[in-house]
N, C-alpha and C positions, 0 to 999 in steps of 0.2 A: 504494499500499499504506499502510495506517495505521501510524504509528509505534508501537512497542511500549513497554511500561513501562520497558524497559532504556534507552530513549532520553530519558527525562525530564530527567536532569541529567548534566552532563559533568564528567570529571575536569579538574583544573587542569594546564596545561602552560605552558611559557615564553611561547609566542605569545599564548595566552589571557590570561595574567597581564599581559603588556606592554600589550595592547590594552585590556582591561577596566579595569585599575588606572590605566593611563596617561590614559585619557579622563576618568576620575573625578578624578584630580589636576588635570588641565587645567580641568575644569568648575568646580572650587572655588578655583582659583588666584587669581582676581580678588578673592574675598572674603578669602583669606588674606593677600594683598598690599595690602589696603585702606589701611592706614596709609601705606605707601610711595606708593600711587597718589594719595592725597589730597595728600601733600606734593609730589609731582611736578607735579600740576596747579597747586598754589599757586606753585611756583617757576618753572615753565616757561611757564604761561599767565597768571600774575598773578591767579589766582582767590582769593577768600576761602575760609576753611574751610567755610563754609556752602554756597557755590556748588560747591566741589569735592566735598563730601559728597553734595550733591544729584545731581551727575553720576554718581557711583558707585552711589548708590541706584537711579538710573534704569537703570544697566547690570545691577545685580543683579536688579531686577524684570523686566527684559527676558529675562534668563537663566531666571528662574523661569517666566515665561509660556511661553517657548519650550520648556522642558523638559516642562511639563505638556501643552502643545498637541501635541507630537510623540510622546507616549507610545504611542498606539495604533499608530502606524507602527513604533515601535521594538520593539513586542512581537513582530512577525512577520518576514517575509522581507525587509522593507525596512530592517532594523536597520542594516546596513552603509551603505546609501544615506543614511539620516538622519545617521549619524555623519560621513560624508565631506562632506556639504553643510554641516553645522555647523562642521566643522574648517576647510573651505575659507573659509567666511565669517569665522571667527575669525582665521585667518591673515592674510587680506587686510585686515580692519578694524583689527586691532591693529598691523599694519605701518604703516598710515596714521597711527594714533594715535602710534606711536613716532617717525615722521618729523615730526610736529607741523607740518602745513601751515598752521595757523591755528586760532583758538579754536573757531569754529563747526564746521569740518570735523572737528576732533579730537574734539569732544563727540559728534557724530553717529557717528563711527567707534567710539568707546568703547561706546556703546549698541548699535550693530550687532554689535560683538564679543560683547556679552552674549547676543544672540540666538543667535549661533553656538555659544557654549559651552553654552547650554541644550540644543541638539541633541546635543552630545557627552555631556552628563549623562544624558539620557533613554536614549541607546543603551547607555551603560556600566551604568546602573542596571538596565536590562532584562537585559543580558548577565550581570550578577552572579547573577541568579536562575536562570540556566541551569547554573550550576556546583554541584557537589556540596558538601554541608555548608555551608549558609548562614551559620551562626555563624562558622566558621573563615574563610570567604571574605570576609565583611564585616570581620572583624578584620584580615585580611591587607591588605585594601583600605585600612583606616584606618592601618595601620602604614606602608605605602608612602607614603600621603599625608603623614603626619607627617614621615617621614624626608626626603622630597623638599622639602617646604615649609621645613623647618628649614635645609637646605642653601641654598636660594634666599634665604631671609631673611638668611643670613650673608654670602652672596656679593654680592648686589645693592648693599648700602651700600659695599662695597669698590670697586665699579665707579663708583658715584655714582648717587644717586637722581634720575633724570631720566625724562622720558617715553620716551626712547629705551631706557633699560635696563629699566624696569619693564614697559612694554607690549611691548617687543621680546622679552622672555623668553616671554611668552604666545604671541606670534606665531610664534616659532621652534618652540616645543613643538607648536603646532597643525599646523605644516607637517610636522614629523617624524611625528606621530601619524596624519596623513592616510594615509600608506602602511601603517601598522600596523592601520588600521581593518578591513581585510579579515580579520584574525585573530580578530575578535570571535566568541565562542561563538554558535552558531546557536540560533534559537528552536525549542524542541521542539514547540510547537503541540500540546500535549496537555492533557487535563483529567482530574481524578479524579472518578469518579461517587461522590457521597456515600453511595450505598446499595450494600451488598454484592450480588454476583451470587448469585442463588438457587441456581444449580447448584454453584458452587464455594465459596461462602461468602467469597470474596475480593473486595476492592474492584477495580473495573474501570477500566483506563486506556484511553481511546479517542482516536482521531485527530480527533474532532469536539469542539472545545472547548465544554463546557457547564458553566461554573462555577456552583456552587450559590448561591442567594440569600444564605445565611448567610455564605459566604466573601466575596461582594461587599460586603455590609453591613459586615463586619468590616474589610475592606481600606479602604473609604472612611472608616470611623471612625478607623482607625489613622492615615491620612494627616491627618485633621483634628486629631487629638491631637498628631501630630508638629509641625504648624504652631504650635499653642498652646504646646507645650513649647519650641519654638525661640525664641519671643518671650521667654519667661521666662529661658531660659539665656543667650541672647546679650545680654539686657539687663544681666546681671551683667558679661559681658566688656566691653561698651561703657562701663560705668561703673567698671570695676575700677581704672583709674588715678586717677580723680577721688576715688572712695571711699577708696582707699589714702592719698592725699595729705590729704584733708580730715579723715577719721576717725582715721587711724593715724599721720599725720605722716611718711609715707615720702617719701624724696627721689626724684628722677628715677632715680638709679642703683639705689636700692633697689627701685623699682617695676619697672625693667627686669629685675632679678634675679628678682623674684617672678613676673613674667609668663613669663620663660623657664623657670623651674622648674615653673610650672603646665603649660606645653606638654610638658615632659618627663614629668610625671605622666600626661598623656593617652597618651604613647607607651608607658608601662608598661601601661596598661589595654589597649591594642591587642595588645601582646605576650602578655599573660595570656590574653585571649580567644582569640587565634589558637591557642595551645597547648592550651587546654582544649577548644576546639571545641564539639561537641554534647553533651559529657559533663555540662555544667552546665545545659543547657536554656536557656529564655529567660524563662519566667514568674517564677520565684523570683528570679533575679538582677535582673530589671527592678523587681520590687516592692522589694527591699532597696535598690537603688541610687537609685530615685526618692525613697524616704523619706529616705535618707542625704543625697542631693543637696539636697533641700529644707532639711534642717536645716543643712547647710554653707553654703548661700546665706544663710540667716538669720543665722548666726554672723558671716559676712563683712560683712554689712550693719550689724550692731549693735556690733561690737567696736571698741574704741579702742586696743587693744594691737597694735603692729605684728607681733609674733611670732605671736599668735593669728590675725591677719589673713592672714599669709603661709601658715601651716599650713592654714587653712580654704580659702584659694583654691587651693592645690595639690591638696588632697584633693577639693575640688569639681570641679576640671578633670579629675581622674582619673575620678571618677564620671560626669561629663558625657560624656566620649568613649565610655565603656563603654555608656551608655544610647543614645547616638547610633548606635553600631554595632549594638546589639541591636534598635533600631527598624528599621534597614535589613535585618537578618537576618530579622526577623519578617515584613516585607513580602515579602522574597524567598521565604520558605518558604510563604507563602499561595498563590503562583502561580508555577509554573516558567517561564512565558512572560514574567514581569516586568511583569505588569499593574499591580502596586502598587509594586514596587521601582523601576520606571522613573521615575515621577513623584515618588518620595519626596524626592529631594534638591531638586527644584524646589519642592515644597511647603515643605520646610524653609527654602529661600531666601526664600519669601514672608514667613514669620515673622521670619527673620533681618533682612530689609530694614527692617522696622518696629520692631525691638527698641530702637534708640537713641531713637526718638521716644517709645515707650511707657515705657521705663525712665526717661528724662529727666523725663517728665511725672509719673510716680509719685514719683520722688525729690523733685522740686520741690514737689509737692502735699502729700505725707505725710512727707517727710523720709526719710533712709536707713533708719531702723527700719521705717517703714511700707512702704517699698519692699521691704525684706527679707521682711516677713510676706506681702505680696501674691505675690511670686514663689515663696515657699516653699509657700504654699497651692496654687498651680498644680500643682506637682509632686505634692503629697500627694493632690489630688483626682483626678489621673490614674491613680493606682495600680491601683484596682479595674478600670476599663475596659481599661487596657493589659494587665493580667494575663489578663483574659478572652480578648482577641484573641491574646495570645501562646500561651495553652494551645490555642486552636483551630489556630494555625499549626503547633504540634507534632503535632497529630493529622493534619493534612493531609500533613505531611512523612512521617509514619509510614505513612500509607496508600500514598503513592507508593513508599516503600521496600518495602512488602509486595508491591505490584503488580510491582515490578521483580524481586524475588526469585522470585515466582511464575512470571514470564515466563522467567527463566533456568532454573528447574527444569523447566518444560515443554519448553524447547529440549533440555535434557539427556536427557529421557525419550524424545524423538522421534528421537534420533540412532541 
């Protein structure tokens, strides 16, 4: 029997939240713990900063490739299998890295762990699309991520920054989530016909996925724009400490306070988006936030005043996380099976992995002001195409809601 429109998206419950949000947190944990991991590799393996950074770049790229490569499997009935294989690989690989049996084996294990977390990311991204209200679910996902990461960042230094503590955290989380993977929301395997039914005037939801060409083009374009945007945004984060010290004369303690406050700003953005949900839409907020984010990046890059720099960085990070979450929500709304939200984080990681290289080159070549103008222009140039895709995603979501309501009404009439 073909699924009905009522099966398109599922309500959130505790099990779906633990599995979907938990796998997402795990998949991004290596990137969030990057400063600790580089330090652990330097201290435990005697690597230089460049070598340690290269190892972690390799792990992030492995995660990105794995995420994109497993997307098609994560869209359908094999979603749980993809998640469990990825989690098992991550648990074993990062356990080996935590035990630190030697430099070569540890490096291989870290990269292999990246492959495993990529599978978890594609499964969680696709599962997110199966939940109702993409805006609110994406925001809730971001909120959980920020809270968990903030706690881990506070606790790990108390234990001691070593390969055992840093990689052991990921290994333990992967082991626990292996058993929760079975709670992932199922793939609805439905598609919305872009043309209305001649008989009913309503859009038809069928069991045979036949995504329209316009949706496919929009989804691919969105992913490409997400990667470009990631390079520009994470370039700021990669150079935030250096810019603050060189341009504004901030001390190490001051920089720590600024970066912590910036993270808190992102937490505020996630909370606001979660409570507003679908009421604010996606197109207008994305346009406003991209324009504002570009301006704030420029201000942070050109100012020499520590107070202005602090305010600009906090405000930028707030706008950054809101845009990050709205990108995911747009990808999820375009396809309920997760065809675009599944690989979204992997695509983001591609851009993120190269951001220190690109940002460093721009700053060295054109100075901080030139760097600021370049990354600001990226945000501003993306406004129009991103808004076009966001508006399409809203129409797709509305068609699915209309089909769902029509199906419910039909069932009521036949009782």
